C-alpha positions in Angstrom: 21.2 8.1 -15.3 17.9 9.6 -16.6 15.3 11.0 -14.3 13.1 8.0 -15.2 15.8 5.5 -14.2 16.5 7.5 -11.0 12.8 7.4 -10.0 12.6 3.7 -10.7 15.7 3.0 -8.6 14.3 5.1 -5.8 10.9 3.3 -6.0 12.5 -0.1 -6.0 14.8 0.8 -3.1 11.9 2.3 -1.0 9.8 -0.8 -1.6 12.6 -3.2 -0.7 14.0 -1.4 2.3 10.8 -0.2 3.9 8.1 -2.7 2.8 10.1 -5.9 2.5 13.0 -5.4 4.9 11.2 -3.2 7.5 14.1 -0.7 7.5 12.0 2.3 8.5 15.0 4.6 8.8 15.3 4.6 5.0 12.3 6.9 4.9 14.5 9.8 6.0 16.5 9.4 2.8 13.8 8.3 0.4 10.7 10.3 1.4 10.2 14.1 0.7 9.6 16.4 3.7 6.2 17.4 2.2 5.2 13.8 1.2 1.4 13.4 1.0 -0.7 10.2 0.8 -4.1 10.1 -1.0 -5.8 6.8 -0.1 -9.5 6.5 -1.2 -9.7 3.1 0.5 -9.6 4.9 3.9 -12.7 6.4 5.5 -13.5 9.9 4.3 -11.7 12.4 6.5 -8.8 10.1 7.5 -5.6 12.1 7.3 -2.1 10.6 7.6 0.8 12.5 8.9 2.9 13.8 6.1 6.6 13.6 5.3 9.1 10.8 6.3 7.5 10.4 9.7 4.0 9.9 8.2 5.3 7.4 5.7 7.2 5.5 8.4 4.1 5.4 10.6 2.0 4.1 7.8 4.5 1.3 7.1 4.9 0.4 10.7 1.1 0.2 11.2 0.7 -1.9 8.1 3.4 -4.4 9.3 1.5 -4.6 12.6 -1.6 -5.7 10.8 -0.2 -8.4 8.5 2.8 -10.7 9.0 3.4 -12.0 5.4 5.9 -10.7 2.9 5.0 -7.9 0.5 5.7 -8.7 -3.1 6.3 -6.2 -5.9 4.2 -7.6 -8.8 4.8 -4.8 -11.3 6.6 -1.5 -11.6 6.1 1.0 -14.4 8.2 4.1 -14.5 6.7 7.1 -16.4 8.7 10.3 -16.0 8.2 11.8 -12.5 5.7 9.0 -11.8 6.2 5.3 -10.9 3.2 3.0 -10.8 3.4 -0.1 -8.5 1.2 -3.1 -8.3 1.9 -5.2 -5.1 0.4 -8.1 -3.2 0.8 -9.6 0.3 -0.2 -13.0 1.6 0.0 -13.5 5.3 -2.0 -13.7 8.5 -4.1 -10.8 10.0 -2.3 -10.5 13.3 -3.1 -6.9 14.4 -6.3 -5.1 15.2 -7.6 -2.9 12.4 -10.1 -0.6 13.9 -12.9 -2.8 15.1 -11.6 -5.9 13.3 -9.9 -8.3 15.6 -6.9 -10.4 14.6 -8.0 -13.6 13.1 -4.7 -15.4 12.5 -6.2 -16.5 9.2 -4.2 -16.2 6.0 -5.3 -13.5 3.7 -4.1 -12.0 0.4 -4.4 -8.3 -0.1 -3.4 -6.3 -3.2 -2.8 -2.7 -4.1 -2.0 -0.3 -6.8 -0.1 3.0 -6.3 0.8 5.9 -8.4 3.8 7.6 -6.9 5.2 11.0 -7.8 8.9 11.6 -7.3 10.8 14.8 -6.9 14.6 15.0 -6.7 14.8 11.3 -6.2 12.4 11.1 -3.3 8.7 10.0 -3.2 6.6 13.2 -2.8 3.0 12.0 -3.3 1.1 8.7 -3.5 -2.4 7.9 -4.9 -3.2 4.5 -3.5 -6.0 1.9 -4.0 -5.9 -1.1 -1.7 -8.1 -4.1 -2.2 -9.8 -4.2 1.2 -13.1 -5.8 0.2 -11.6 -9.1 -0.9 -9.5 -9.3 2.3 -12.5 -8.5 4.5 -14.4 -11.2 2.6 -11.6 -13.7 3.2 -11.8 -13.2 7.0 -15.6 -13.3 7.1 -16.3 -9.6 7.9 -18.1 -9.2 4.6 -20.3 -12.1 3.4 -19.0 -14.0 0.3 -22.4 -13.7 -1.4 -22.7 -9.9 -1.0 -22.1 -9.5 -4.7 -24.0 -11.6 -7.2 -21.8 -14.0 -9.1 -23.5 -13.0 -12.3 -24.9 -9.6 -13.3 -28.7 -9.6 -13.7 -29.8 -9.6 -17.4 -31.6 -6.5 -18.7 -35.4 -7.0 -19.0 
């Protein structure tokens, strides 16, 4: 099996076992000890714990916020990197900072670039579509953004 295929298999397994099946123990086998998350959608200065424990904590927290299934929409292997596009539709059931659970159905999406080393995820660059989700639950007004860009004068 090529390195590309091995990384794709590991990415699919991690997504299924941790994100879809909530098998958090799989992080011990699939996440590198020095794993690092880069997430620009989090407030500046937010730091996640690293390694398998940090990855496990991130997944457990996420599943505490949203109760719907996480779907893998696209997976693109590219050498040591695997790009994922995912979506989740479900209810906001957990408190996210100052945002109280709404029990309203929301859809949230994300894109990740994951770097693998020796068959384990070693690093993630992640962008999560928080603004559309916050608009869906009424935290951000729907008319915040103009439906049409203003014309040049």
